[in-house]
N, C-alpha and C positions, 0 to 999 in steps of 0.2 A: 689836649682834647683827644679822646679815643672813640672808635666806633666798632661795635661788635655785631655780627650777624648770627642769629640763631633760629632754629626751626623747632616748633613744639607741636605736640598733638592737640587737637581741639579739646580733648578730654583733660588737658593739663592747664587750661585757663579757667578762671583767672589765676595768675601767679604774681608774686611780688619780687621785685629786683631793686635793690638799693633804694628802698623807700617808694619805688614806683609800682603801680599795679597795672598789669596787662590783662585785658579782658578779651583781646583778639589780636590779630596781626596788626602791628603798628610800629612806629619808632618813637622812643622817648629818651630824653636826656636828663641825667641827674648831675647835680653839682656835688662832687666829693672832695674830701680833703686829702691832698697828696701827702706822700711821706715827707715832703719838704715843709709841710704845714700850709701850703697854698691851695687855692681852689683848683679842682681838676674836673673838667666837664667830660662825662662819659655817656655815649649814646648806645642804646641797644635797639637793633632792628630785628623785629620778631616776625617770622613767617610761620603761618599755621597750616599744619596738615590736617585735612578733614578725616573723620572716621569713614572708612570705606565700607560699602554695603554691596553684597552680591547675592543672587538667587540662582540656584541650580535645580533643574528638573531631572529626575532619574526614574527609571522603571526597573523593578526587580521581580524575580519569580517568587511566588509564595513560599517555595521551598528554601529561599535564601533568607527568610525572616526567622528569628530576629537578626539584625546586623548592627554593628557599631560604626559611627562616623563622627570623627572629631569630638569624642567624648559623649556623643548622643547615642541613644539606643532606640532603634525603630523595631517595633513588634508588629506593625501593620502599616498600611499606607497612611500618609499624613505629612504635615509640615512641622519642622522644628528649626529653631534658630540658636546659634551659639556665637560667642565673641572670641575671635582669634587675634593673634598679633601679625600684622602685615609684614611680609618679608621685604617689601619695598620701602615702606615708610617707618616701620617699627611701631606704628600706632595701632589702635584697635581697628579690627575688621569684623563687621557683623555679617555673618554668612547664614543663609537660609537654604535648607534642602527640602524640596518638595518630592515626595516619594509616591509613585504609582505602583500598584501591585498587579502582576499578571497571574491569573489563576492557573492551576494545573489542568490541562485539557484532557478530556476523556472521550473516547469514541469506541463504538462497537461495530464490527463488520461481520455479516453472515456470508458464507460461501459453501458451495457444494462441490465435492470432488469425486472422481471415480475411485473405487478401491484399488485399481491398478496404479493410481497416481501416488499412493501412500508407500513409504513415508515421504513427506515433503517439508521443506524449511520455509519459515516466514519470520523475518525480522529477528533471527536468532533463536526462534522456537522451532521445535521439531514435532510434527504431528504424525503419529503412527496409526491413528484411528480417528474417527469422528470425536468431537469434543470441543471444549473451550479452553483457551490459554490467554494469559495477559502478560504484556511486557511494557517497560517504560522506555519511550523514545524521546528524542529532542525535537520539539516542534520547529518546523522550518519558518513558521510565522512569528512566533514569540521568542524562540530560543530557549524556552522553558520546558519542563517535563511534560510529556504527553503520554497518558496511560491508555494503551490501545488493547482491545480484546478482539480475538478472532474466534467466531463460532463456526466450526466445521461440521457439515453433514456429509455422510458417506453414501454414495450410490453403489450398490453391489453389482457385480458382473451378472448379467441376466443369462439364464440358460433355457433352452427350449429344445424339444425333440418332436420331429414330425415323421409319421409313417406314410409311405406312399407305395403304390403298386403300379408297375409299368409293364407294357408288353415287351417281349424279347426283341421285337422289331424296332422298339424305340431306343434301344441301346446302340452305341454309347450316347449319353446326354450330359449336359453341363448344368450345374446348379451352384450359384454363389461362388464361382471359381473352382468348384470341384468337378471332376469328371467321373461318372459312373459307367463302367464297361460291363458290369454285371451286378447282380443283387449284392447288397452289403450295407454297411453303415460308414458314413464319413462325417467329420465335424469341421466347421469353419468358424472363424472369429469375425464378426461383423460389428458395425457401429450402430447402437440402438438409436432410432429416431426419437425416442422418448427422452432418454437420459443423456445421449451423446457419449455413453461409455461402451465398453466392450459388451458384446452379446455373443455367447457361445451357442451355436445352433447345430443340431445333429439331424441328419436325414437318414432314416432307415428305409432302404429300397427293397421291395419284394418284386420278383420277376414272374410274370405270367408267360408260359411258353405258347408258341403258335400251335393251335389245335389242328389235327388232321382227322378227317373222316371220309369214309367211302360208302356210297349208297348205290345199290343195284335197282334198276327199274326196267320194266319192259313196256314198250309202246307199239302201237300198231303202225305199219308203214304209212298209213293214211294220216297219222298224227305228225308226221315229219313235214317240214322242219318245226321244232318247238324251242322255246326259250326257257332257260332256267338260271336264275341268279346272274343274269347278264351273259350267259353262254347260249349259243345257238347250235342246236343239234340238227344236222340235215340227214344224218344216217346213224345207224347203230354203231357204237364203238366196239371194235373187236377186242377180245380178251387177250391177256398175255400169252395164252396158248396159241394165238394166231400170229405170233411174231416169228420171223425166220432167224437163223443163227446170227444175223447181223443186227437184229433188233428192229427190222423193218416189218411193217404189217403186211400180211399176205393178202 
């Protein structure tokens, strides 16, 4: 009498062995005729390996389509199934792949810069003037392509000129960090409250001199003292002819 163990795939049943039919895992014994002409009892113990099934979920970028997987071709999101041979059992393995698709993201950003900030770089692009440029980046969220556009508007440097007239007694005077000691023109660079960019301002200064004048008048001694423009006269003022050699009045 002999006994044999064997393992088969579930897809291999039913199968026949020495006149016996196996439809699943079991043990059966057959009566055979030995080489000596006598009966020989032989037992076969059958173990059955089931067909394995597995499902995998994956997400791909739309730019990765179409792609091949185990003989299947995916041109869009969806599910497909194929039959493989298990490396563990050598039997059939039914595998399903569920594919989700991440779209290419697009975004547009508007920004305004001062002309003095040009040129400037942004994500590998160089702006030398106002305008729009587009580049492809990798999304930090999906890991897929992200097409980003930057629209740049340019604020010019503002210029202004102001004319002013001052008295010579007001010199020197300060204006926006500049010092004027005489008439003339000077220029300063300020920050515009409107745009936040440079503003080049020029001040043209004209100077008015201090004016001098002399007036002669005659009054009666009975009109003394009298006031004039904040001055009080209590007597006639002697002329320069009445000065001694030291400049003192006689």
